[in-house]
N, C-alpha and C positions, 0 to 999 in steps of 0.2 A: 477114715479121721486124719484132721494131721492136726501139723504142730510145728514149731524147728528144727530145721532140717539137721542143725547140731549144737544138743543140749549144752553140750559144752561154752556157748558165744555165752562172753558176760551176759546180753538181754537175757536170754535162759537161765544164766542164775540168780540174774528180778522178777522171772518172770517162777519159777521154783520159790523163792523165798516165800510168796504172795498169796504160800498155800500152810495149811494154817498144821501142824508136824500133830497132829491125827483124825487132819487128813493121810498126812504120809507114811502115817505107824498102818492106819489100816488096807490104806492100798500095801504095802507090801508086806503083809499077811492076809488077803483076802486080795488080791490081783485078779481072780475068775470074778468074784461079784462088782470088785474096779471097771472090768471091761467091759461089765453085760450093762451099766451104771452112763461105762459112756460113750459105750453105742447106741444104747439112748439118745443119748441124749445129742448125740451127733445126723441122727435119722430124724425126728427132729427141727434142724437145722437146714439141714441138705435138705426134707421135702418140700415139693414148689407152695403146699395145698396144710402145709398137718401146723393144726396152731396146741396140739394138748396132742400130751403125751402119758399113759399109766403104767406106774412103776409094777411091779410082782413083789406081793409081799413080804417084811422084812424083821427084822429087831429095832423098837426103837436106833436105839445106840445109831448101829448105817442110817434108821432117816435121817435120825439131824445131821448125819455127815454128807446127806443128798445132798436136801435144806443147802447145807452151808458149799455145795460144794455146785450147787447150782449158781449162785450171788456170781461166779468166774464164769459163768454162760449166755447171765444176765437174763437169764429163764423164769418165768416167777416160781413156787410152786407146794406143796400142799397138802396133808397127810387123808386121805378121805376114810373110811369105817370105822370100824374097829378092833380089837383083835379076835384070833389074829388073822384076817384079814386088812390088819389097817398100813396101807399104799401110798405112794404118793405119784399126785400127778403130775405135771412139769407141762406150763405153758410160755410159745415162745410168743416175744414181745418186742416193741418195732426194732429194738436196736443189740437183740438176742445177737451172739456169734460165738469162735469155737475159741478157749482162752490162747493166748502167742504159747501158753506152753503145756500140753493134756496133760495131768497128774502123771498119770503113769510113764508117763517121761518124767518128771520132777522128778522121781519113789531110785527110779536109777539112774539116777547120780549118782555120781567120785560122792559117796557122805563127808568126804572131812573138806572140796568143796561145796555142799550144799551147809555145811554145818557155819562155813566162813559167811554164804553167802541169806544164812537169815539170822546171819551178828550186825549184819551191814548193814543189813532192812527194817530189821528190831530200831539199832540205831535211828537208823533215818524213819519211822514210822511206819514203814510196809510187813506187810508180813500179817501173821496170826496171829501175834508173843505183843504187842506195841509195849514201847519203852517208852520214859514218861517224858516229855518236852513235845516239839513241833512235830505237826505230822499235815504234811501241804497241800493247801485238796482242789480239784474242781469237781464243780456240779454242772454234768450236762441236763436239760431237761429241753425240755417241747422234740422235743427230737420226732426231724421226717425222719422217711421210710424207707429213706437211701443213706440216712445218719450210717457214717462206717470209722470207729474210734480207729482205727490203725492210720486210715487213709488223714483220722484232722488232726493227731500227731504222733503222721512221721514220721519228724524234724525231732520229737526230744524218745527215739524208739531205747530200748534197753532202758531210762530215766522214767519208767511210770510203770504202775502196776490196776488194772482194770478191779473194784471194786468189789461190784453187785449195785443196787438203792432199789430201785421200783418199777412202775410201771408209766414211760414213758421218759425214765431218765435214769442218768447213769456215773457211778463219783469212779475218781481217781485219784490215787495220791500222788500226787512225783517226791521223787527220790532227797530231794538235795530243795531247799530256800530258795540258789537260783533256778532254779530252775525251773522252778514255782511259778516267781518272777518271767523269764524270758516264756512262758508259758502263756502268762495273764498278760505283759505282752503285747506276749502274737495274738490269741483267739480275740484281744477287746471283750464285746461282749455275748459272743456269739455271730450269727450268717439267720440276717432271714430269713425263713418258711422254711432254716433247715433244722438249725437247733440257737442253747440260751446256755450262756457256760457262766458259772458264779464260783469267782477262786473265792478260801478263806481259810488264812492257816487252824492248826488246831489245834490249841497249845495242854492239853490233857489228856493221856488213853482213855480213860471216861468217857470223855466227853466222841471223841474217835469208835470205843464200842456203843457210845447210841445216833450217833450219825450214820454208819451204818448195821445197826440193825438189819432185822427179817425185815420183809412187808408184819403188819398188826396182827392179819390175818394164814401167815405160816404156822402151825401144827408138826408139833411130832408123832 
């Protein structure tokens, strides 16, 4: 598994703040469970042929957290079977990729630095808990198999957080209006045959939650 080499870097702190507090709390409470989930997600991404991976049965609360974590990898997820055998299957999408910072790395960050990053990101509209106010988003769609989000947004590194999406699309939150406008001007409507991008500000927390909700087929 990979992640940023320097978790203390500003880009790392922004990426850590994108994780929901519930995920960070579970990472600290159950590191062995998290290691198993992260390993399964990493193996699915690095396999040259795998498209689907099944996780072992787990409690409903942990299944819900896995669904949330899968968004950071741009993986689709769905629960199958009935209790006590209910489990999650993960599905690799064309744009699935490792997150900038692993949840396990984020959980090990200095608590004060992480709290500060979460506060800053909440004010900017990035992260699990959204403050009222602007939240600037880019919506990438019609993604080619070779699409690489980090390469496309390389000049904005440390100023965005990928927040999932659905099949063939990915949603990115920019850190502030200035960066959003600069990215919008740079990317235009996208690159033919590679990706399309549309940009629009979300002006309330409720709108943000709606636009980033998990696919309707996802079940805990």
